[in-house]
C-alpha positions in Angstrom: 19.9 -5.2 31.6 21.0 -2.8 28.8 24.4 -4.5 28.7 22.8 -7.9 28.4 20.6 -6.8 25.6 23.5 -5.1 23.8 25.6 -8.3 24.1 22.8 -10.6 22.8 22.0 -8.2 19.9 25.7 -7.8 18.9 26.3 -11.6 19.0 23.2 -12.3 16.9 23.8 -9.7 14.1 22.7 -11.2 10.8 21.0 -14.2 12.4 17.5 -13.5 11.0 16.0 -14.0 14.4 13.0 -12.1 15.8 13.4 -10.0 18.9 10.9 -12.3 20.5 13.7 -15.0 20.5 16.0 -13.0 22.7 17.4 -15.2 25.5 19.5 -12.7 27.6 18.6 -12.8 31.3 16.2 -10.1 32.3 15.7 -9.0 28.6 12.6 -9.3 26.5 11.1 -7.6 23.4 9.5 -4.8 25.4 12.7 -4.1 27.2 14.6 -3.7 23.9 11.9 -1.5 22.4 12.0 0.7 25.5 15.8 1.1 25.3 16.1 1.1 21.5 17.5 4.6 21.4 20.4 3.7 23.7 21.0 0.3 22.2 20.9 1.7 18.6 23.6 4.2 19.5 25.7 1.5 21.3 25.4 -0.9 18.3 25.9 1.8 15.7 22.6 1.3 13.9 19.4 3.4 13.4 17.2 3.9 16.4 14.0 3.9 14.2 11.9 0.7 14.8 12.1 -0.9 11.4 15.6 0.2 10.5 16.9 -1.0 13.9 16.1 -4.7 13.3 16.9 -4.5 9.6 20.4 -3.0 10.1 21.1 -5.6 12.7 20.1 -8.4 10.3 17.2 -9.4 12.5 13.8 -10.4 11.3 10.9 -7.9 11.1 7.2 -8.5 10.7 6.8 -9.7 7.1 5.2 -7.4 4.7 2.0 -8.8 3.2 -0.4 -8.1 0.3 -4.1 -8.9 0.5 -5.8 -9.8 -2.8 -8.9 -11.3 -4.4 -8.7 -13.3 -7.6 -10.1 -15.6 -10.1 -8.8 -19.0 -8.8 -7.6 -20.0 -12.2 -5.0 -17.2 -12.3 -3.2 -18.6 -9.2 -3.9 -22.2 -9.8 -5.9 -22.1 -6.6 -8.6 -24.7 -5.6 -12.1 -23.8 -6.8 -13.8 -21.7 -4.1 -10.6 -20.1 -2.9 -10.8 -16.5 -4.1 -9.0 -14.4 -1.5 -5.6 -14.5 0.4 -3.1 -12.6 2.4 0.3 -13.5 1.2 3.8 -12.5 2.2 5.1 -10.0 -0.5 8.2 -12.0 -1.3 6.1 -15.2 -1.7 3.6 -13.5 -3.9 6.5 -12.2 -6.0 7.5 -15.8 -6.7 4.1 -17.1 -7.8 3.3 -17.9 -11.4 0.2 -15.7 -12.1 -1.8 -16.2 -15.2 -3.8 -13.0 -15.1 -4.4 -10.4 -17.7 -5.8 -7.5 -15.6 -5.2 -6.1 -12.1 -7.1 -3.5 -10.1 -5.5 -1.9 -7.0 -8.0 -0.3 -4.7 -7.2 2.2 -1.9 -10.2 1.5 0.5 -10.7 -1.9 2.2 -14.5 -2.1 1.9 -14.4 -1.0 -1.8 -11.7 -3.6 -2.4 -14.0 -6.2 -0.9 -16.9 -5.0 -3.0 -15.2 -4.7 -6.4 -16.1 -7.4 -8.9 -13.3 -9.8 -9.9 -13.7 -10.5 -13.6 -12.2 -13.7 -15.2 -8.4 -13.6 -15.6 -8.2 -10.7 -13.0 -6.8 -9.9 -9.6 -7.9 -7.1 -7.2 -5.4 -5.9 -4.6 -5.9 -3.8 -1.5 -3.6 -0.8 -1.7 -4.0 0.4 1.9 -3.5 4.1 1.2 0.2 5.1 1.4 1.2 1.5 1.9 0.3 1.0 -1.8 4.0 0.5 -2.8 3.8 -3.0 -1.2 1.2 -4.1 -3.8 2.5 -2.0 -6.7 6.0 -3.5 -6.3 4.8 -7.0 -7.3 7.0 -7.5 -10.3 4.5 -9.5 -12.4 2.1 -6.6 -12.4 4.4 -5.0 -15.0 3.0 -7.4 -17.5 -0.7 -6.8 -16.8 -3.3 -4.2 -17.6 -3.3 -2.4 -14.3 -5.8 0.2 -13.0 -5.7 2.1 -9.7 -8.7 3.5 -8.0 -8.4 5.9 -5.1 -10.0 9.0 -3.6 -10.3 12.1 -5.6 -8.3 14.4 -3.4 -4.7 15.6 -3.1 -3.6 12.5 -1.2 -5.4 10.2 -3.6 -3.3 11.6 -6.5 -0.2 11.5 -4.4 -0.8 7.8 -3.8 -1.4 7.3 -7.6 1.9 9.0 -8.1 3.6 6.3 -5.9 1.9 3.6 -8.0 3.3 5.0 -11.2 6.8 5.0 -9.7 6.6 1.1 -9.9 4.0 0.8 -12.7 4.3 3.6 -15.2 1.6 2.0 -17.4 -1.0 1.9 -14.6 -4.2 3.8 -15.5 -6.3 5.7 -13.0 -10.0 4.8 -12.7 -12.8 6.9 -11.4 -10.4 9.7 -10.5 -11.5 12.1 -13.1 -13.4 15.4 -13.4 -16.6 13.7 -14.7 -16.8 11.5 -11.6 -16.0 14.4 -9.3 -18.7 16.8 -10.8 -21.3 14.0 -10.9 -21.1 13.5 -7.2 -21.2 17.0 -5.8 -23.6 16.0 -3.1 -21.0 13.8 -1.6 -18.1 16.2 -1.6 -16.2 16.5 1.7 -13.0 18.2 2.9 -9.5 17.0 3.4 -8.2 17.8 6.9 -4.5 18.0 5.8 -4.2 18.4 2.0 -0.9 18.2 0.3 0.5 20.3 -2.6 3.7 18.5 -3.5 4.8 18.2 -7.1 3.6 14.9 -8.7 5.5 14.1 -11.8 3.9 10.7 -12.4 0.5 12.1 -13.3 -0.8 12.4 -16.9 -2.1 15.7 -18.2 -5.8 15.2 -17.2 -4.8 14.0 -13.7 -2.3 16.9 -13.2 -5.0 19.4 -14.2 -7.5 18.0 -11.7 -4.9 17.8 -9.0 -4.0 21.4 -9.6 -7.7 22.3 -9.3 -7.9 20.6 -6.0 -4.7 22.2 -4.7 -5.9 25.7 -5.8 -9.5 25.1 -4.4 -11.1 25.7 -7.8 -14.3 23.9 -6.7 -14.1 24.4 -3.0 -11.8 24.5 0.0 -9.7 21.3 0.5 -12.2 19.4 -1.6 -12.3 15.6 -1.6 -14.5 12.9 -3.0 -13.9 9.6 -1.1 -14.1 6.5 -3.3 -16.6 4.8 -1.0 -19.1 7.7 -1.6 -19.2 7.2 -5.4 -22.5 5.8 -6.6 -22.0 2.0 -6.9 -23.8 1.6 -10.2 -21.7 4.4 -11.6 -18.6 2.7 -10.4 -19.4 -0.8 -11.5 -20.2 0.3 -15.1 -16.6 1.5 -15.3 -15.0 -1.3 -13.4 -16.1 -4.2 -15.6 
């Protein structure tokens, strides 16, 4: 019942438990999700999924970062070169890397070379802040590679909010013009002001917004010639 769910949630505020651990009669995770609007109002917390559990002090699905690495930089056993780690645990590791590459697309992330003393992190589009927020990246030479389109530059802008020193890679006019045969269209371009871009990036972003080269133009990173890319990655 809603009252039973309310009582259990109220009594377990700040407990760090998952909703799966609810033990009120007739109440389970799906019941709480279905009645989150009413329960949030009764409990005085947000009715949005993530905020609901966070404001109640309950556990949410942990945020994770997927990365590939030279085993030496993480002190990992030889042969172990990829992992998915909880963000808070990754934050606490001692990392002996010099360079980091954050990549938007998953298959490109899997394909990118991992030089010695380096890590490659999957940015996952607009979820990039999870990777970019890793504090030890502030001490590394960081590059970001995403699509050449308005959202690609918007994501780069988010990276810069955490890592102002991060350099963009393969997100330049030369790369765009060299791959005209692979140009496509964005279905829902953005035109928001991006204050974290440098002069060259801002100019290219403006060209995309104003359709200088074509309507809603985009060049997806997975369509860039691989030899062209690798020469600039290493």
